[in-house]
C-alpha positions in Angstrom: 61.3 93.6 101.9 60.5 95.9 104.8 62.6 93.9 107.4 65.8 93.9 105.3 68.5 96.4 106.0 69.7 98.8 103.3 73.1 97.0 103.2 71.5 93.7 102.2 69.4 95.4 99.5 72.4 97.1 97.8 73.9 95.0 95.1 76.7 95.5 92.6 78.0 93.4 89.7 81.3 91.6 90.3 84.0 90.8 87.7 82.0 88.0 86.1 78.9 90.2 85.8 76.9 88.4 88.5 75.1 90.5 91.0 76.4 90.0 94.5 75.1 91.4 97.8 77.9 92.9 100.0 76.8 90.5 102.7 77.5 87.5 100.5 80.4 88.7 98.3 83.0 91.4 98.4 82.4 94.1 101.0 83.3 97.8 101.0 86.9 97.0 101.7 87.2 94.6 98.8 87.4 91.5 101.0 85.4 88.4 100.0 83.3 87.0 102.7 81.2 83.9 102.6 79.8 84.5 106.1 76.1 85.3 106.2 75.0 86.9 109.5 72.1 85.2 111.2 70.8 88.1 113.3 70.7 91.9 113.3 73.6 92.1 115.8 75.8 90.0 113.6 74.9 92.2 110.6 75.8 95.3 112.7 79.1 93.7 113.8 80.0 93.0 110.1 79.3 96.7 109.2 81.4 97.8 112.1 84.3 95.5 111.1 84.2 96.8 107.5 84.4 100.4 108.7 87.1 99.6 111.2 89.1 97.6 108.6 89.0 100.5 106.1 90.0 103.0 108.8 92.9 100.8 110.1 94.1 100.3 106.5 94.3 104.0 105.9 96.3 104.6 109.1 98.7 101.7 108.3 99.2 103.1 104.9 100.0 106.6 106.3 102.5 105.0 108.7 104.2 103.1 105.9 104.4 106.3 103.8 106.0 108.2 106.6 108.5 105.4 107.4 109.4 105.2 103.7 110.0 108.9 103.4 112.1 108.9 106.6 114.2 106.0 105.3 114.6 107.7 101.9 115.7 110.9 103.7 118.2 108.9 105.8 119.6 107.1 102.7 120.0 110.4 100.8 121.7 112.0 103.9 119.1 114.7 103.6 119.2 117.7 106.0 115.5 117.1 106.7 116.1 113.5 107.7 115.6 114.2 111.4 112.3 115.9 110.8 111.1 113.0 108.6 112.1 110.5 111.3 110.3 112.7 113.9 107.1 112.6 111.7 107.4 108.9 111.3 107.8 108.3 115.0 104.8 110.5 115.7 102.7 108.6 113.2 103.8 105.3 114.7 102.9 106.5 118.2 99.4 107.6 117.0 98.8 104.2 115.4 99.9 102.4 118.5 97.7 104.7 120.7 94.7 103.9 118.5 95.4 100.2 118.7 96.0 99.8 114.9 99.4 98.3 115.6 100.8 96.8 118.8 102.9 99.2 120.9 105.8 96.8 120.8 105.6 96.8 117.0 105.7 100.6 117.1 108.6 100.6 119.5 110.6 98.2 117.4 110.1 100.2 114.2 111.0 103.5 116.0 114.1 101.9 117.4 115.2 100.8 113.9 114.5 104.2 112.4 116.5 105.9 115.2 119.4 103.5 114.7 119.5 104.2 111.0 119.4 108.0 111.7 122.2 107.8 114.3 124.4 105.8 112.0 124.5 108.6 109.5 125.0 111.3 112.2 128.0 109.6 113.7 
């Protein structure tokens, strides 16, 4: 139909072989949504939320990776532990600045990392 958006027209088969529109079934991020937008602004809001959800998920994943590497370096008493913690703290600050995680959440995680780092240094 000429009035429909491209997102509504794109369909893909789900696990059972049924064809589901992204607006009615799993969206780009793999999240199942039963909500059907009633107007163009609601459709746009859904598209924005999907993009934002994917972007935030990638940032959170990067933060978790950096924290895991820092903790691993601390547990191994690695010489590069301080650099790994510095990278994790930087990533936490960036995530908090972008609003992906709350600034108090970032502060708590940085504090715990620094506490672990200082325990092996003393």
